[in-house]
N, C-alpha and C positions, 0 to 999 in steps of 0.2 A: 504493500500500500504506500510505503514511503517513496519508492521509485515512481509509482503511478501519480502521486501528488506532484512530484518534481516534473514529470512529463507534462502534466496539465498546465504548468506555468508557461509553456511554450504555446503561443497562439496558433501556430501552424500544426500542432498535434490535435487532431479532431477525433481520434478514435484509438482503439487498442484491440489486439487479438489476445484473448485469454487462452494460453496454451497449457495452463496448469490442469491437472486432473480434477481437482475439486470444482465442480460446476457452480458451487455457491460463490466462487470468486466473482462470477459475472454479476451477481446481486450486489456484492460489495463495491464493484466498479461502478455499477449503475447508481447506487446510493451516493457514492462519493462525487461522481461527475455530473449527475443529472441526466435528464432525458435528451438533451441536445448532443450528447457525446455518443459516438458510434462504438458499439462493442460487438466483436465477432467471437464466436465459439471456435476453439481450436481443436480439441480432441474429436476426431471423426466418430469415435464410438459413443460420443455423448452429444451428437448433433441435436437430436430432439430435445434432450434435457436443457441444453444451452439455449435453444430457441424459446422454450417454455419459460425459463427463468429470466429472460430479458435480452438475449443477444439478438441483434438485427439480422444476422446471417452467420455464415461460417466460412472459414478458410481451412481447407484440409488437404492432406497429401493424397488420399485415396479417391477424392472426388473425380479425378480424371478418368478412372476406369469404370465409373458407374455414376456419371453426373445425373442421369435421368432418375435414378433411385433417390438421390439426395433432393432433387427438385420435387419429386412426388411426396417425399416425407415432409418437406417444407410446406407443400400444398395442404397436406393433412393437418399439420400443426396450425396453419393460418385458419383453416376451416373449423378447428376445434375438435377434430376427429382423432383423439389421442390413441384409441385402440388401433386404428389403421396405421397411424404414424409409428406406433410401437412395433407393429408387425414388420414394417419396412426397416426400422432401426435394427431389429433382431436379425433380419436377413443380411443387411449391410455388415453388421458386426460379425456374423458367421464368415463372410467373405474376408473381412479384415483379419480375423483370427487365423484363417487358412493361409492367407498371404504371409502373415508373420511367422508361420511355421517353417518357411524356407530358410535355408542357410545364407543365401545370397541377399544382398541389400534390397530393401523394400522397393526402391525405385527401379531396380532391375526386374523385379517381379512385375511391377506395373508396366514397364516397357514390353515385357513378354506377353502379358495379358492383352495389351493394346494391339500387338501384332496378331494374336489369335482372333480377338473379337472384332477388331476394327480394320485389320489389314495394314496397320501402320508399322513401318520399319524404322525404328528409332535407335537402333544400335544397342550398346550396353552402357553401363555406368563407367565412369572414369575412376582410375585408381586414386586414392587408396580404398575406395568403396569395393566391397567384395562382390564379384560377379556370381551368377547362378552356378550351382554345381549340378552334376548329373541327376541327383535325386530330387532336385528342385522342380524339374520339368513336369513331373506328375502332379505336384502341388499347384503349379501354374495352370495346368490343364483343368484341374478340378476347380480352382478358383474362377477361371474363365467361364466354365460351365455353370457354376453357382450364380454368377452375374447374369448370364443369359436366362437361366431359369427364373431368377428373381424379376427380371424385366418382363418376362412372359406373364408371370403371376400378377405383378402389380401395375403393369402398364398396358396389359391386354394384348 
């Protein structure tokens, strides 16, 4: 909170991304800064919770492989349909947990999923980030399929 107070002294700082895992930090930021300050949720696994407690949106590393699911979740939150938002959050979290089970860097996992699901050839991560290992490819395939299945289920 001390750093946040210092940041707010700069008139060019108009918002903050909460990357801490306690979602209640968003409430603390909101109360300290007021309604005119922009607050983004950071942890992808808590997107719904962050939005409900006061974040205007989110900035996350896994959004790129499943942006439609995060947009659908946000749509449900805005509509007040927390049960449906929760279903999407759980599906997203299952994908994230699967992605995190790889030995390679998360961003290499993301690039591999984008190649499978979107046909994008993005190469690999740069050193010193660890590239995917042979056993990671089954994880990548499964995560890619989980995303496709979730899109079918929640987007029609």
